[in-house]
C-alpha positions in Angstrom: 0.2 0.2 -0.2 1.0 3.6 -0.5 3.0 4.6 2.1 2.9 8.4 2.2 1.1 11.3 -0.3 2.1 13.5 -2.7 1.9 17.0 -1.6 3.5 21.0 -3.0 5.0 21.4 -0.1 7.4 24.3 0.5 10.8 24.0 3.2 14.6 25.2 3.8 17.5 23.5 4.0 18.5 24.2 7.5 22.2 24.7 7.9 23.7 24.7 4.8 22.5 27.7 2.6 22.2 31.1 4.5 18.9 33.3 3.6 17.4 36.2 4.6 14.0 35.9 7.4 11.3 38.8 6.9 9.3 40.1 9.2 8.8 39.6 13.4 9.3 35.9 14.1 8.1 34.1 17.6 11.1 33.1 20.1 9.7 30.7 21.1 7.0 28.3 18.4 4.7 26.9 20.9 1.3 25.0 19.9 -1.7 24.7 22.2 -3.3 21.4 22.8 -4.2 19.5 20.7 -8.4 19.4 19.4 -10.6 16.6 18.3 -13.2 18.1 15.3 -16.5 17.5 14.7 -16.9 13.4 16.0 -14.9 12.2 12.8 -13.7 9.0 14.4 -11.6 7.6 11.3 -9.6 10.7 9.3 -8.0 8.9 5.7 -6.9 12.8 4.5 -8.3 15.8 3.9 -9.0 19.2 2.1 -9.6 22.8 3.3 -11.7 25.3 1.5 -14.2 27.5 2.4 -17.3 25.4 1.6 -20.2 27.9 2.4 -18.8 31.3 1.2 -18.2 32.7 4.9 -15.0 33.6 5.4 -13.7 31.0 7.3 -11.9 27.3 6.0 -14.1 24.0 6.3 -12.6 20.7 6.4 -13.2 18.1 4.4 -13.0 14.9 5.3 -12.1 11.0 3.4 -13.5 8.3 5.8 -13.2 4.9 5.3 -16.6 4.9 3.3 -17.3 8.8 3.2 -16.4 11.7 2.5 -17.6 14.4 5.7 -17.6 18.4 5.9 -16.6 19.6 8.6 -18.6 23.7 8.7 -16.4 25.9 10.6 -18.8 27.5 13.0 -16.1 28.8 15.8 -13.9 31.7 16.8 -11.0 30.0 17.9 -12.4 26.7 15.3 -13.5 24.2 18.4 -17.0 24.2 16.9 -18.0 21.9 14.2 -20.5 21.1 12.4 -20.4 17.4 10.6 -22.2 17.0 7.0 -22.4 13.9 4.8 -21.5 14.9 1.4 -21.3 11.6 -0.2 -20.7 7.7 0.6 -18.9 4.9 -1.2 -15.2 2.7 -1.5 -12.9 5.2 -1.9 -8.7 5.0 -4.1 -6.7 8.2 -3.0 -6.9 11.6 -3.0 -9.6 14.3 -1.8 -9.3 17.7 -2.9 -11.8 20.7 -2.1 -12.0 23.2 -5.7 -14.8 24.5 -8.1 -15.7 22.1 -10.8 -18.3 23.9 -12.3 -17.9 27.3 -12.5 -20.6 28.3 -9.8 -18.5 29.6 -6.9 -18.6 27.4 -4.7 -16.1 24.9 -3.6 -17.1 20.7 -4.8 -15.3 17.5 -3.5 -13.3 15.8 -5.3 -12.5 12.0 -4.4 -11.2 8.8 -6.3 -12.6 6.1 -6.7 -12.2 2.5 -5.9 -12.9 -0.3 -8.1 -14.0 0.0 -11.6 -16.1 3.3 -10.4 -13.5 6.1 -11.7 -13.3 9.7 -10.5 -16.5 11.7 -9.1 -17.0 14.8 -7.6 -19.6 16.2 -5.3 -22.2 19.4 -6.2 -22.0 21.5 -3.5 -25.2 22.7 -3.1 -24.5 26.0 -2.0 -26.0 25.5 1.3 -28.9 23.4 2.5 -29.5 20.0 0.1 -28.4 17.2 -1.2 -24.3 16.7 -2.4 -25.3 15.8 -6.5 -22.2 13.0 -7.5 -20.8 13.0 -11.2 -18.5 10.1 -12.1 -15.9 11.2 -14.7 -14.8 7.8 -15.7 -14.5 4.2 -15.4 -12.7 2.4 -17.3 -9.9 1.4 -14.9 -9.3 -0.6 -11.7 -7.9 1.7 -9.8 -7.4 5.7 -8.9 -5.3 8.1 -7.6 -5.5 11.2 -7.1 -2.8 13.7 -7.9 -4.4 17.0 -8.7 -7.2 19.3 -9.6 -6.0 22.2 -11.8 -6.3 24.3 -14.9 -4.0 22.5 -16.5 -4.7 24.4 -20.3 -5.8 27.9 -18.9 -9.5 27.7 -20.5 -10.8 28.8 -17.0 -11.8 25.5 -15.8 -10.0 23.2 -13.4 -9.2 19.4 -15.3 -8.3 16.4 -12.9 -5.0 14.7 -12.6 -5.3 11.1 -12.2 -2.8 7.8 -11.8 -4.9 5.0 -12.8 -3.6 1.9 -11.2 -3.7 -1.5 -12.3 -2.0 -3.8 -10.1 0.4 -4.3 -6.9 3.7 -5.6 -7.7 5.7 -8.0 -6.0 8.3 -5.4 -4.9 5.6 -4.3 -3.2 5.1 -0.9 -5.7 2.2 0.0 -7.6 1.9 -0.6 -10.7 1.2 2.4 -13.2 -1.2 1.7 -16.7 -1.3 6.1 -17.2 -1.0 9.2 -16.0 -4.3 10.7 -17.3 -6.2 14.1 -17.4 -9.3 14.1 -17.4 -10.4 17.8 -19.8 -13.2 19.5 -18.4 -14.8 20.1 -21.6 -17.4 22.6 -20.6 -19.2 23.8 -16.9 -21.2 22.4 -15.8 -19.9 18.8 -17.1 -20.4 15.4 -16.9 -18.2 15.2 -20.1 -14.6 14.4 -19.6 -11.8 13.9 -22.6 -9.1 11.1 -21.5 -5.8 12.2 -22.0 -2.8 9.7 -21.5 0.3 11.6 -20.4 2.8 8.9 -19.6 2.8 4.9 -18.5 4.4 2.8 -15.8 4.9 5.8 -12.8 4.4 7.5 -10.1 3.3 10.9 -10.0 3.2 14.4 -8.6 2.3 18.0 -9.4 4.4 20.9 -9.1 4.9 24.4 -11.2 8.6 23.8 -11.2 9.6 26.8 -14.7 8.2 28.8 -12.4 5.7 30.3 -15.0 2.2 29.6 -13.7 0.9 26.5 -15.0 1.3 22.9 -13.1 3.5 20.6 -14.1 4.2 17.2 -13.5 7.1 15.2 -11.7 7.4 11.4 -12.4 9.6 8.6 -11.7 9.8 5.6 -14.4 8.8 2.1 -12.9 10.9 0.2 -14.2 14.3 2.0 -14.8 13.8 4.4 -11.9 14.3 8.0 -14.1 12.8 10.9 -12.7 12.0 13.8 -14.8 9.1 16.3 -15.2 6.5 17.2 -18.0 6.2 20.6 -18.5 3.6 21.7 -19.3 2.4 23.8 -22.8 -1.5 24.2 -22.1 -2.0 22.4 -25.0 -2.0 19.8 -26.2 -1.5 18.0 -23.2 -0.8 15.1 -24.7 3.0 16.1 -26.1 4.0 18.2 -23.3 7.7 18.1 -23.4 9.5 16.1 -21.6 12.9 16.7 -19.3 15.3 14.6 -17.3 15.7 15.6 -13.4 18.7 12.5 -12.1 19.4 9.3 -13.7 19.2 6.1 -12.0 21.2 6.5 -8.6 19.2 4.7 -6.0 15.3 3.8 -5.6 12.6 7.1 -5.2 10.3 5.6 -4.0 8.3 9.2 -2.8 9.3 12.2 -4.2 7.8 16.1 -3.3 8.2 18.8 -5.3 9.4 21.5 -2.8 11.5 24.5 -2.6 14.2 22.5 -0.7 16.7 25.3 -0.8 14.7 29.2 0.0 15.8 30.1 -3.3 12.2 30.5 -4.3 11.5 27.6 -6.8 10.9 24.7 -6.9 13.0 21.7 -6.2 12.6 17.7 -6.1 13.1 16.1 -2.5 12.9 12.6 -1.9 12.8 10.4 1.4 16.3 8.1 1.6 17.2 5.4 4.4 14.0 6.0 6.2 14.3 9.2 7.9 16.9 11.0 5.3 15.1 14.2 3.7 17.2 14.5 0.4 17.0 16.3 -2.7 17.8 17.6 -6.1 18.1 21.2 -6.4 16.5 23.1 -9.3 19.7 25.3 -10.1 18.5 27.5 -12.7 14.6 27.8 -11.6 13.6 26.7 -14.8 13.7 22.9 -14.5 16.5 22.5 -17.2 19.8 22.1 -15.2 19.5 19.5 -11.7 22.4 19.3 -8.9 22.2 17.0 -5.9 21.5 18.9 -2.8 24.9 19.1 -0.5 22.5 18.0 2.7 19.6 17.2 4.0 17.3 17.0 6.6 17.2 14.5 9.3 14.0 13.8 10.9 15.6 11.4 13.9 13.3 8.5 13.1 11.8 6.8 9.8 8.5 9.2 8.7 5.8 8.7 7.2 4.5 11.5 5.8 5.7 15.5 6.0 4.4 19.2 5.6 6.1 22.2 5.7 5.5 25.8 6.0 6.4 29.2 8.2 5.2 28.3 11.7 7.1 30.5 13.4 6.6 34.0 10.6 10.7 34.3 10.5 10.1 33.7 6.6 11.5 30.7 6.2 9.8 27.1 6.3 9.6 24.5 8.9 8.4 21.1 8.4 6.2 18.6 10.7 7.2 14.8 10.4 4.5 11.9 11.1 7.1 9.3 12.7 7.2 6.5 12.5 8.3 5.0 16.6 8.0 1.1 16.2 9.5 0.5 12.3 9.0 -3.3 11.4 6.1 -5.1 10.8 2.8 -5.3 12.4 1.0 -1.8 13.7 2.6 1.0 13.8 2.2 3.8 16.6 3.3 7.5 15.6 4.3 10.7 16.8 3.8 14.3 14.9 6.9 15.7 15.0 7.6 19.6 14.4 11.4 20.7 13.2 11.9 24.3 13.2 14.1 25.5 10.6 17.4 26.3 11.9 19.5 28.1 9.1 20.9 30.3 11.6 22.6 27.7 13.2 20.3 25.5 15.9 17.8 23.2 14.9 14.6 23.5 17.7 12.8 19.9 18.0 9.0 19.2 19.2 7.3 16.4 19.9 3.6 17.1 19.7 1.7 14.0 20.8 3.2 10.4 22.7 4.1 8.1 21.3 1.6 5.7 20.5 -0.8 8.4 19.8 -1.6 7.3 17.0 -1.7 3.9 16.5 -2.5 2.3 12.9 -2.1 -0.1 10.1 -1.9 3.6 8.1 0.7 6.4 8.3 -1.4 9.5 9.6 -1.1 12.8 7.6 -0.4 16.4 8.8 -1.4 19.4 6.9 0.1 22.9 8.0 -2.9 25.7 7.1 -4.5 28.6 9.2 -7.4 27.4 10.2 -8.7 30.0 12.5 -7.8 32.4 10.1 -5.7 35.0 12.9 -2.2 35.2 10.5 -0.4 32.4 11.8 -0.3 28.7 10.5 -1.4 25.7 13.0 -1.3 21.9 12.7 -3.9 19.8 11.9 -3.6 15.8 11.7 -5.7 13.1 9.9 -5.3 9.4 11.6 -7.5 6.8 10.3 -8.3 5.4 13.6 -8.6 9.0 16.1 -10.0 11.5 13.3 -9.2 14.3 13.0 -7.1 16.6 15.7 -6.2 20.7 15.4 -3.4 21.9 17.1 -3.7 26.0 17.5 -0.3 27.5 16.9 0.3 30.3 19.3 3.2 32.3 17.7 2.7 35.6 19.1 5.8 37.8 17.4 
C-alpha cells in the first residue's frame, strides 16, 4: 500500500544555505493542546476550502467509506458541524475546488474498483451533494491534482490509474491521465494519457504559473518532469532530472533550499529527506543537494510551512516510532528551521497517540484565520486533530 501521499510543499534546508528572514518571528514556537474536530473517528485524508463562503476555512474529511464536511462555526475553531457529502469506497486523494464554475468549492475524490473519479456538487447551502462520475475504465485511481492545466478557466483532474501491485510492493501504474473538463457544468470529460508505468506528483517546476508533472518511471527509476505547454496536453515536453542512483519511493516538489523555486525532494534511508535542486529555476539544470534533513526516525508523511513567521519554512513530520512489521505507533514532530545554526524539535504527541496500520497525515494551514499557520492531522483510527499555533511575535 502506498505509504506516503504527494503534497505540494515548501521547505528550507537547515544549516546548508543562508537566507534573509523577513518580518517579526516568534522567539518560542508553541502550540495549544490538540482539539478533536467534530465526531470523526476515522480520517484518511483532508482538503480545506471555504465551502459555505462565510469567510473561514472548512474541512472536507475523507473517511474510509464516506466524505464528511466539517463546517467551521466557531472562533477559534472549537465548534464544528458535520455534514455527509457522499458515501462509497474511496481510492486515494481528495481535493476541494470549484468544478462547475458556480463559485462554491466542490469535493473531488478518486474511487476504488472501476468506479472512476467522482465530484460532488456543492449545493450552495442546505441540500444534498449530487455526485458526478467522470470515468470508470481502470481498476484503481489515485487523484494527484485538480488544476486548470490548459488555462481555459475550468479545473481538470490529474489522475494515476493503477492496474496491479507488483512483487516488490510498488504499484504498477497503467497511465497518468489528464481528465479535461470540456464544459461547465460538465459530466463530459476527455481522457488524455500523458505517461505510462510511472509514479507521479504535481508542481509548477519552471514557475510559469502552470502546473507541471514530476514522474518516476517505475522500470528504469528515471526521475523526470513534464513541462505544461497548456495544449495539447498529450504533447508536453519531457525533461530529465536525474538518472537512477537509488530507489526513489516518494517524491515531493518543494523549495528545498529556500531560493524561491521548486526542487524535488525525496525520502532516503527511512529518516533522511534529500533533494535534487532546481539550480536555474526553470527545471533545466539539476544538482544533488549538498545537505539533508534528518527526521531522527522513519517518517511516514510530512508537511511544511513557516510556522514561526521568521521567513523560512519549518517541517512537520509523522514519525514511525515502531518501524517494522505489525501495527505502527506514530508521533507528530515539528522541526523549526535552524538556518541560523540551531534546529529545534517539538514532539507534539506521545508515541502511540496515533496507532494505526496507515500513517496519519499532517497539514500546515491557518485554520483559525489569525495570521499564523496551525497544524492539523488526519488519523485513520483517531479522527481529525487541530493544534493551534500560539505564535506571538
